[in-house]
C-alpha positions in Angstrom: 5.6 62.5 2.9 2.7 61.1 4.8 0.8 60.4 1.2 4.2 58.5 0.4 3.5 56.1 3.5 -0.3 55.6 3.1 0.4 54.8 -0.8 3.3 52.2 0.6 1.0 50.7 3.2 -1.7 49.8 0.5 0.2 47.3 -1.2 1.5 46.1 2.5 -2.0 45.6 3.6 -3.0 43.8 0.1 -0.5 41.5 0.6 -1.4 41.0 4.2 -5.1 40.2 3.0 -3.9 37.8 0.6 -1.7 35.9 3.0 -4.5 35.6 5.7 -7.1 34.4 2.6 -4.4 31.8 1.7 -4.0 30.6 5.3 -7.7 30.6 5.8 -8.2 28.6 2.6 -5.4 26.2 3.2 -7.0 25.1 6.6 -10.4 24.3 4.7 -8.0 22.1 2.2 -7.1 20.0 4.9 -7.4 16.2 4.7 -8.3 14.2 7.6 -8.8 10.4 8.2 -11.9 9.9 10.4 -11.7 6.2 10.5 -10.7 3.2 8.5 -11.8 -0.6 8.7 -9.3 -3.4 7.3 -11.1 -6.6 5.8 -10.6 -9.8 7.6 -12.0 -12.7 5.4 -13.3 -15.9 6.9 -11.4 -18.7 8.6 -12.3 -21.1 5.6 -10.5 -18.9 3.1 -7.1 -19.4 5.0 -4.2 -20.6 2.9 -2.3 -23.0 4.9 1.2 -25.1 3.8 -0.7 -28.4 2.8 -3.4 -26.2 0.6 -0.8 -24.2 -0.8 1.1 -27.2 -1.9 -2.3 -28.9 -3.3 -2.7 -25.5 -5.3 0.6 -25.7 -6.9 0.2 -29.4 -8.1 -3.2 -28.6 -9.8 -1.4 -26.7 -12.4 -0.5 -29.5 -14.9 1.6 -27.2 -17.1 4.2 -27.2 -14.3 7.6 -28.9 -15.1 9.9 -30.1 -12.1 11.9 -26.8 -12.5 8.9 -24.7 -12.1 7.2 -26.8 -9.3 10.8 -26.4 -7.4 10.8 -22.7 -8.3 7.6 -22.0 -7.0 8.3 -23.9 -3.7 11.6 -21.9 -3.2 9.6 -18.8 -3.8 7.1 -19.6 -0.9 9.6 -20.6 1.4 11.6 -17.3 1.2 8.7 -15.1 0.9 8.2 -14.3 4.6 4.5 -15.2 4.0 2.6 -17.3 6.8 -0.1 -19.8 6.8 -2.8 -17.6 8.0 -3.4 -15.4 5.0 -6.6 -15.7 2.8 -7.6 -16.5 -0.8 -10.5 -16.0 -2.8 -13.3 -18.8 -2.7 -12.7 -19.7 -6.3 -9.3 -21.2 -5.0 -11.0 -23.6 -2.7 -13.3 -24.9 -5.4 -10.7 -25.9 -7.7 -11.8 -23.7 -10.7 -9.1 -21.0 -10.6 -7.7 -21.7 -14.1 -11.4 -21.2 -15.4 -12.8 -18.1 -13.5 -16.2 -16.6 -14.3 -17.4 -13.1 -14.0 -19.4 -13.6 -11.1 -16.2 -14.9 -9.2 -14.6 -11.8 -9.4 -17.8 -9.6 -8.5 -18.6 -12.0 -5.5 -15.0 -11.6 -4.2 -15.3 -7.6 -4.3 -19.0 -7.5 -2.8 -17.9 -9.9 0.2 -15.2 -7.0 0.7 -17.4 -4.1 0.5 -20.7 -5.4 2.2 -18.5 -6.3 5.3 -16.1 -3.3 5.5 -18.0 -0.4 4.3 -20.9 -1.2 6.3 -18.9 -1.4 9.5 -17.0 1.7 8.9 -19.8 3.8 8.3 -21.8 2.6 11.2 -18.9 3.0 13.5 -18.4 6.6 12.3 -22.1 7.2 12.6 -22.0 8.4 9.1 -24.9 7.5 6.7 -24.1 6.4 2.9 -26.2 9.5 1.8 -23.7 11.8 3.7 -20.6 10.5 1.4 -19.8 13.3 -1.1 -16.9 11.5 -2.9 -16.2 7.8 -3.6 -12.8 6.6 -4.9 -12.4 2.8 -5.7 -9.1 1.2 -6.7 -9.3 -2.4 -7.9 -6.3 -2.8 -10.2 -6.9 -6.4 -12.0 -10.6 -6.1 -12.4 -12.8 -4.1 -14.3 -16.7 -4.4 -14.4 -19.6 -3.0 -16.2 -21.3 -1.2 -14.2 -18.1 -0.2 -12.6 -17.6 -1.3 -8.8 -18.0 2.1 -7.7 -21.4 2.1 -9.2 -21.9 -1.4 -7.5 -21.2 0.1 -4.2 -23.4 3.4 -4.9 -26.2 1.0 -5.7 -25.9 -1.4 -3.0 -25.7 1.7 -0.2 -28.3 4.0 -2.1 -26.0 6.9 -2.2 -27.1 10.3 -3.4 -27.4 11.1 -7.3 -24.8 14.0 -7.0 -21.9 12.0 -5.6 -18.8 12.3 -7.3 -17.1 9.0 -8.1 -14.0 7.6 -9.5 -13.3 4.1 -10.3 -9.5 3.2 -10.9 -8.1 0.3 -12.3 -4.5 -0.9 -13.6 -2.9 1.5 -11.1 -0.9 -1.6 -9.0 0.1 -1.6 -5.4 0.4 2.0 -4.9 -3.2 3.0 -5.9 -4.0 3.8 -2.3 -1.8 7.0 -2.4 -3.2 7.8 -5.7 -6.6 7.4 -4.4 -5.7 10.0 -1.4 -4.2 12.3 -4.1 -7.6 12.5 -6.0 -9.4 13.0 -2.8 -7.1 15.7 -1.5 -7.3 17.6 -4.8 -11.1 17.6 -4.8 -11.1 18.7 -1.2 -9.2 21.8 -2.5 -12.3 23.0 -4.4 -15.0 21.7 -2.2 -15.6 22.4 1.8 -17.0 20.2 4.6 -17.0 17.1 2.5 -17.0 13.5 3.2 -15.0 10.9 1.0 -14.8 7.5 1.1 -11.9 5.4 -0.3 -12.0 1.7 -1.0 -8.9 -0.3 -2.0 -8.5 -4.0 -2.6 -7.4 -6.4 -5.3 -9.2 -9.1 -7.2 -7.5 -12.4 -7.5 -10.1 -14.5 -8.8 -10.0 -13.8 -12.5 -6.2 -13.4 -12.3 -4.9 -16.6 -11.9 -2.0 -17.8 -14.2 -2.2 -21.5 -15.4 1.0 -21.6 -17.5 4.7 -22.3 -16.7 6.4 -19.0 -17.4 8.6 -18.2 -14.5 8.3 -14.4 -14.6 4.5 -14.9 -14.5 3.9 -17.8 -12.1 5.6 -16.0 -9.4 2.6 -13.6 -8.9 0.6 -16.9 -7.9 2.6 -17.1 -4.8 3.0 -13.3 -3.8 -0.7 -12.0 -3.5 -3.4 -12.7 -1.1 -6.9 -11.3 -0.4 -7.7 -8.3 1.4 -9.1 -4.6 1.3 -9.6 -1.5 3.4 -12.4 1.1 3.5 -11.3 4.7 4.5 -13.4 7.4 5.7 -12.0 10.9 5.1 -13.1 14.6 5.5 -11.8 18.0 5.1 -14.4 19.6 7.7 -12.0 21.2 10.3 -14.9 21.2 12.8 -14.3 17.4 12.8 -10.6 17.5 13.3 -11.0 16.8 17.1 -12.5 13.3 16.0 -10.0 12.9 13.3 -7.2 10.0 13.4 -4.8 11.5 10.9 -4.1 14.7 9.1 -2.5 14.5 5.6 0.9 16.7 5.6 2.0 16.1 2.0 2.1 13.5 -0.8 4.7 12.9 -3.7 3.9 10.8 -6.7 6.8 9.5 -8.9 6.0 8.0 -12.2 8.5 6.6 -14.5 6.4 5.4 -17.3 8.4 7.2 -19.9 11.6 5.1 -18.9 11.1 1.7 -21.2 12.9 -0.7 -18.6 10.7 0.7 -15.8 7.6 0.2 -17.9 8.1 -3.2 -18.8 9.0 -4.6 -15.6 5.5 -5.0 -14.4 3.2 -5.8 -17.2 0.0 -7.9 -17.6 0.5 -10.0 -21.0 0.1 -13.3 -22.7 2.7 -16.0 -22.5 3.8 -17.9 -25.9 0.6 -20.3 -25.3 -1.7 -17.2 -24.8 -2.4 -17.7 -21.3 -2.8 -14.2 -19.7 -0.5 -13.5 -16.5 1.5 -10.9 -14.8 4.9 -10.6 -15.5 7.4 -9.5 -13.3 11.1 -8.9 -15.0 14.5 -9.2 -13.4 14.6 -5.6 -14.0 12.1 -4.7 -11.2 14.5 -4.1 -8.1 16.4 -1.5 -10.3 13.2 0.1 -11.4 12.0 0.3 -7.9 15.2 1.7 -6.4 15.2 4.3 -9.3 11.7 5.3 -8.6 12.3 5.3 -4.6 15.3 7.6 -5.2 13.6 10.1 -7.2 10.5 10.1 -4.9 12.7 10.7 -1.9 14.5 13.5 -3.6 11.3 15.5 -4.0 9.6 14.4 -0.4 12.5 14.8 1.6 12.6 18.6 1.9 9.0 18.5 2.7 9.1 16.0 5.7 12.5 16.6 7.4 13.5 19.8 9.4 15.8 22.3 8.3 18.4 21.4 10.7 18.7 17.8 9.2 18.5 19.3 5.7 21.6 21.7 6.5 23.7 19.0 8.2 23.3 16.8 5.2 24.6 19.7 3.1 27.3 20.2 5.2 28.3 16.5 5.7 28.1 16.1 2.1 30.4 18.9 1.3 32.9 17.9 3.8 33.0 14.5 2.6 33.5 15.4 -0.9 36.3 17.6 0.1 38.0 15.0 1.8 37.1 12.1 -0.6 40.8 12.2 -1.6 42.0 11.4 1.7 40.0 8.2 2.0 37.2 9.9 4.2 34.7 7.3 5.5 32.1 10.1 6.9 28.6 9.0 6.0 26.3 11.6 4.4 23.1 9.8 4.7 20.0 11.5 5.5 18.4 10.8 8.8 14.7 10.4 8.1 13.9 9.4 11.8 14.4 13.4 12.5 11.1 14.1 10.8 9.4 10.9 11.0 8.5 8.5 13.7 6.7 5.5 12.2 7.4 4.0 8.6 4.5 2.3 7.0 6.0 0.3 4.2 4.1 -1.6 1.2 4.3 -5.6 1.9 5.6 -6.3 -1.6 7.7 -8.9 -0.3 10.6 -9.7 1.9 13.0 -8.2 -0.6 11.1 -5.0 -1.1 10.9 -4.3 2.8 14.7 -4.9 3.2 15.4 -2.7 0.3 13.5 0.2 1.7 15.3 -0.6 5.1 18.5 -0.2 3.6 17.8 2.9 1.8 16.2 4.6 4.9 18.5 3.1 7.4 15.8 1.5 9.3 15.7 -0.8 12.5 13.9 -4.2 13.2 11.6 -2.0 15.4 10.9 0.2 12.5 10.4 -2.9 10.2 8.2 -4.9 12.5 4.9 -3.5 11.4 5.7 -4.5 7.6 7.3 -7.7 8.4 4.4 -8.8 10.6 1.7 -7.8 8.2 3.5 -9.7 5.4 3.6 -12.7 7.8 -0.2 -12.8 8.7 -2.0 -11.2 5.6 0.7 -11.4 2.9 0.7 -9.0 -0.1 -2.8 -7.5 -0.3 -1.5 -5.1 -3.1 -2.7 -1.4 -2.6 -4.5 -2.3 0.8 -1.4 -3.6 2.5 -0.3 -0.2 3.8 -3.5 0.0 6.0 -3.1 -3.3 7.3 0.6 -2.2 8.6 -1.0 1.2 9.8 -3.5 -1.1 11.9 -0.7 -3.0 13.3 0.9 0.1 14.6 -2.2 1.4 16.2 -3.2 -2.3 17.7 0.4 -1.8 19.2 -0.4 1.4 20.8 2.6 3.1 19.0 0.7 6.0 17.6 0.7 9.0 19.9 -0.7 12.4 19.0 1.9 14.6 17.1 3.7 11.5 15.7 4.3 11.4 12.0 3.9 8.2 9.8 5.5 8.0 6.5 3.7 5.7 4.0 5.6 4.5 0.7 4.4 2.2 -1.9 5.5 0.9 -5.4 3.3 0.0 -8.4 3.2 -1.0 -12.0 3.8 1.9 -14.5 6.5 2.3 -12.7 5.3 4.1 -9.8 6.6 5.2 -6.4 4.3 7.1 -4.1 4.5 8.2 -0.7 2.8 10.3 1.7 3.1 11.8 5.4 0.4 11.8 8.0 0.4 13.4 11.6 -1.5 11.4 14.3 -4.4 13.9 15.6 -4.8 11.8 18.8 -3.6 9.1 20.9 -4.5 5.9 19.0 -5.1 2.2 20.1 -8.4 1.0 19.6 -9.7 -2.2 18.5 -8.8 -3.0 14.8 -8.3 -5.9 12.5 -5.3 -7.2 14.7 -7.4 -6.9 17.8 -7.8 -10.6 18.9 -4.0 -11.7 18.1 -1.9 -8.6 18.4 -0.2 -9.9 21.7 1.3 -12.6 19.8 3.0 -10.2 17.5 5.9 -10.2 17.3 6.6 -14.0 18.3 10.1 -14.4 19.8 10.9 -16.8 17.0 8.9 -16.2 13.9 8.3 -19.8 12.5 8.0 -20.3 8.7 5.4 -22.9 8.2 6.7 -23.2 4.5 10.3 -23.6 5.4 9.3 -26.4 7.9 7.2 -28.1 5.0 9.0 -27.2 2.0 12.5 -26.5 3.0 13.9 -29.6 1.8 13.6 -28.4 -1.8 16.4 -26.0 -1.3 18.8 -28.9 -1.3 16.9 -31.3 -3.3 19.2 -32.7 -6.4 17.8 -31.8 -9.6 18.6 -35.1 -11.0 16.6 -37.0 -8.6 13.7 -34.6 -8.1 10.3 -35.6 -8.4 6.9 -33.7 -8.0 5.0 -35.5 -5.2 2.0 -37.6 -6.2 -1.2 -36.4 -4.8 
């Protein structure tokens, strides 16, 4: 009998040993954000209402209908007049960019944000083990990641990744790469660099599905310092809890809704189709279906299951009982990609969010515009500047991108936050009592203009 229990205890002890090893290894696989730095371009690159109208009029291929369409899009975009554009726009050469224009735009961001981030964190460039750069619409040779390595003289054994064509959701894709590398290597530093290059990507044609992109995107960027060294967790700002990527590239309708292509005249631009909202909704639903069990407490999942069954049982009697998931039971803050007013409102409806939940995204859209993959970090910085982020809070990030993709992740705040960042000098002005739309004041008349009498204003 004793021999039997002894033999029985061996596999139990073995399983216990495996469990302890798994727990220990999983701790080493953690992913922490030590610090991040959003880019704030110089004031001479601000896009005011007057300048915006001038840029539109410079496109001589626009007809009356296209001009009116663009002005309407600007008025309803939710973007203010303190956003930033690349220098090429102010020189009037947006229709004939050079390679140097795209490189200059990126190097201004790199040299400012990365240097300040590493200096503030007390980390030298030679300590960086992993570099991931995502710039969707610009590819240079050598790569942008190589330019950063050369500029900061990083180590020869650094692991670098240069992502292009990943769209506005590329930040979360970059995080996924870092997370997976961290699983194989202990005590490492990673640098994530996210931005978008607008200089070489101005569309000079008159195709409505392609000129819209000219109005939506603005200059910006962010550099993020991460580690999996648990000895530094007391210095960390955030800890990654989970991450889910959803890719609908196999669905033709989703794949074709955001595509870089040429118009009938051979002019390259970024095509946004009318099926985009449907593709975004489809990918959002699939993404939430996967990540919801990972981020919500068991009691909420059980409540949803019970309510759904009851609703289904009583559907014949006209039951109005809601079976929606309460995301706030597992999430304290929502970091939403500032793809546009419609994107923010659509996610709000899907997740049943309040104006308080949407304030960071709406204010970021108004102040900085859609800065592509880096927009999430401006939204996060707004929450930090407002001193909303307390130790233990959970922040849900969600973004969309061409492909079509929906990517999301959940962060846990590891200490109370409220330090100065890109919002430092103006956070007290947000949110304003009345959110003034300067474009509405300047171009609001366009919405009621009689097409038969409408004319493009002369310079």
